[in-house]
C-alpha positions as CSV (number, residue, x, y, z in Angstrom):
1,M,120.6,-61.7,59.6
2,A,117.2,-63.6,59.9
3,S,117.4,-63.4,63.7
4,R,117.7,-59.6,63.5
5,R,114.9,-59.4,61.1
6,S,112.6,-61.5,63.3
7,R,113.5,-59.3,66.2
8,D,112.7,-56.1,64.3
9,V,109.4,-57.7,63.1
10,R,108.5,-58.8,66.7
11,Y,109.4,-55.2,67.8
12,A,107.1,-53.6,65.2
13,E,104.2,-56.0,65.9
14,L,104.4,-55.0,69.6
15,V,104.4,-51.3,68.7
16,S,101.5,-51.8,66.3
17,A,99.5,-53.8,69.0
18,A,100.2,-51.2,71.6
19,A,99.1,-48.3,69.2
20,R,95.8,-50.3,68.4
21,T,95.1,-51.0,72.1
22,F,95.8,-47.4,73.2
23,A,93.4,-46.3,70.5
24,E,90.7,-48.7,71.6
25,Q,91.1,-48.5,75.5
26,G,92.9,-45.3,76.1
27,V,96.5,-45.2,77.4
28,Q,95.7,-45.0,81.0
29,H,93.3,-48.1,80.8
30,T,95.8,-50.2,78.8
31,L,97.8,-52.8,80.6
32,V,100.8,-54.5,79.4
33,S,98.7,-57.8,79.4
34,D,96.3,-56.1,77.0
35,I,99.2,-55.2,74.5
36,V,100.7,-58.7,74.6
37,K,97.1,-60.4,74.1
38,A,96.7,-58.0,70.9
39,A,100.1,-59.0,69.7
40,G,99.5,-62.7,70.3
41,V,102.7,-63.1,72.4
42,A,103.5,-64.1,75.9
43,Q,103.9,-61.4,78.4
44,G,107.6,-62.3,78.8
45,T,108.2,-61.5,75.2
46,F,107.1,-57.8,75.9
47,Y,109.9,-57.5,78.4
48,L,112.5,-58.5,76.0
49,Y,111.8,-55.4,74.0
50,F,110.4,-52.8,76.6
51,K,110.9,-52.4,80.4
52,T,107.5,-50.6,80.9
53,K,104.3,-49.4,79.3
54,D,105.9,-46.0,79.1
55,D,108.6,-47.4,76.9
56,V,106.3,-48.8,74.4
57,L,104.2,-45.6,74.5
58,L,107.4,-43.7,73.6
59,A,107.9,-46.2,70.7
60,V,104.4,-45.5,69.4
61,V,105.0,-41.8,69.7
62,D,108.5,-42.3,67.8
63,R,106.5,-44.0,65.0
64,L,104.0,-41.1,64.9
65,V,106.9,-38.7,64.7
66,D,108.5,-40.7,62.0
67,A,105.4,-40.8,59.9
68,L,104.9,-37.0,60.5
69,Q,108.4,-36.4,59.4
70,A,107.9,-38.4,56.2
71,S,104.8,-36.4,55.5
72,L,106.4,-33.1,56.1
73,T,109.5,-33.9,54.1
74,E,107.1,-34.9,51.2
75,A,105.2,-31.6,51.6
76,M,108.6,-29.8,51.3
77,Q,109.5,-31.6,48.2
78,A,106.3,-30.7,46.4
79,E,107.1,-29.0,43.1
80,G,106.1,-25.5,42.3
81,L,104.6,-24.4,45.8
82,S,105.1,-20.9,46.9
83,A,106.5,-20.5,50.5
84,A,103.0,-19.3,51.8
85,A,101.4,-22.4,50.2
86,R,104.2,-24.6,51.7
87,L,103.8,-23.2,55.3
88,R,100.1,-23.8,55.0
89,M,100.7,-27.4,53.8
90,L,103.0,-28.0,56.7
91,C,100.2,-26.9,59.1
92,D,97.7,-29.1,57.4
93,V,100.1,-32.1,57.8
94,L,100.4,-31.3,61.5
95,G,96.6,-31.0,61.8
96,R,95.9,-34.3,60.1
97,L,98.2,-35.9,62.7
98,A,95.1,-35.4,65.0
99,T,93.1,-37.7,62.7
100,V,95.6,-40.7,63.0
101,P,93.9,-43.6,64.9
102,G,95.1,-43.7,68.4
103,T,96.7,-40.1,68.3
104,P,94.0,-38.6,70.6
105,A,94.5,-41.1,73.2
106,V,98.3,-40.8,73.1
107,V,98.0,-36.9,73.1
108,D,95.5,-36.8,76.0
109,F,97.8,-39.1,78.0
110,M,101.0,-37.0,77.1
111,H,99.4,-33.9,78.4
112,L,98.6,-35.2,81.9
113,Q,100.9,-33.3,84.4
114,E,102.4,-36.5,85.6
115,N,103.5,-37.3,82.1
116,R,105.3,-34.1,81.5
117,P,108.7,-35.9,81.0
118,L,107.3,-38.1,78.3
119,H,105.8,-34.9,76.6
120,D,109.1,-33.1,76.9
121,R,110.9,-36.0,75.4
122,L,108.5,-35.9,72.4
123,V,109.1,-32.2,71.9
124,A,112.8,-32.7,72.1
125,T,112.6,-35.2,69.4
126,L,110.2,-33.4,67.0
127,A,111.2,-29.6,67.6
128,P,114.6,-29.7,65.8
129,R,113.1,-31.3,62.8
130,L,110.2,-28.9,62.5
131,V,112.4,-25.9,63.1
132,D,114.7,-27.0,60.2
133,L,111.7,-27.5,57.9
134,M,110.2,-24.2,58.8
135,E,113.4,-22.3,58.4
136,Q,113.6,-23.7,54.9
137,V,110.1,-22.4,54.1
138,I,111.0,-18.9,55.5
139,R,114.2,-18.8,53.6
140,Q,112.2,-19.7,50.4
141,G,109.7,-16.8,51.2
142,V,112.4,-14.3,51.7
143,A,114.1,-15.4,48.3
144,E,110.6,-15.1,46.7
145,G,110.3,-11.6,48.3
146,T,106.9,-12.6,50.0
147,F,108.4,-12.7,53.6
148,D,110.1,-9.9,55.2
149,V,112.4,-11.3,58.0
150,T,116.1,-10.9,58.7
151,D,116.7,-14.0,60.8
152,A,115.0,-17.1,59.3
153,R,116.0,-19.3,62.2
154,S,114.4,-17.0,64.9
155,A,111.4,-16.6,62.7
156,A,111.1,-20.4,62.4
157,W,111.1,-20.7,66.3
158,F,108.5,-17.8,66.5
159,V,106.1,-19.4,64.1
160,L,106.4,-22.8,65.6
161,S,105.8,-21.4,69.2
162,G,102.7,-19.7,67.8
163,L,101.5,-23.1,66.3
164,Q,102.2,-24.9,69.6
165,G,100.0,-22.3,71.2
166,T,97.1,-24.3,69.9
167,E,98.2,-27.1,72.1
168,F,98.9,-25.0,75.2
169,S,95.5,-23.4,74.9
170,G,93.7,-26.5,75.4
171,T,92.4,-26.7,71.9
172,P,90.3,-29.9,71.7
173,I,92.2,-32.4,69.3
174,A,89.2,-32.5,66.9
175,E,89.4,-28.7,66.5
176,T,93.3,-28.7,66.1
177,P,93.3,-28.7,62.2
178,K,91.0,-25.6,62.0
179,A,93.1,-24.0,64.7
180,L,96.3,-24.6,62.8
181,R,94.9,-23.1,59.8
182,S,94.1,-20.0,61.5
183,A,97.6,-19.9,63.2
184,A,99.1,-20.3,59.7
185,D,97.4,-17.3,58.5
186,L,98.5,-15.2,61.5
187,A,102.2,-16.5,61.1
188,L,102.2,-15.5,57.4
189,R,101.1,-12.0,58.5
190,A,103.9,-11.9,61.1
191,L,106.4,-13.0,58.3
192,G,105.3,-9.9,56.2
193,Y,103.1,-11.9,53.8
194,R,100.4,-9.8,52.2
195,G,98.7,-12.3,50.0
196,E,95.2,-13.7,50.7
197,P,94.4,-15.7,53.7
198,S,93.5,-19.3,53.4
């Protein structure tokens, strides 16, 4: 048990060191030797946990996704929010991801053409979670009578595709929160919401 715990702790330390180093130096300029130096371990220790720098990058991304999922779940559990307020809150949570230290460096790296497989792996991990949450919001809006859609699942995909458009359009990461707020207002209109924009 203690051995497993120390292994988990070492893994977490390496992922944290990688995230810090990526934030400070950028992903492209970070070497495995930089990560192990930041973690205070021997280079051989790194290879007990990861085969390549890409593997530790994916672990950093997985940690971001888990933190994002926790924030989104918390937003979904907030009491007394209308569906429109909840949709806006979900977009705000996604926008705040841009302010997490290290995220811009990781996002820029993931968007390089040669890293398309890494990006696709991130999307494959995150998309089903986001669709489920968005579908819950849309079903709530339909139940409230503020959204007018017949297929909540398809509407969830449609809304999330629109939000992802901020990424595909090359929106600078610093402008992402504002772009997502605008996209949320457009999504609400597409869902039939007739209340005030944010």
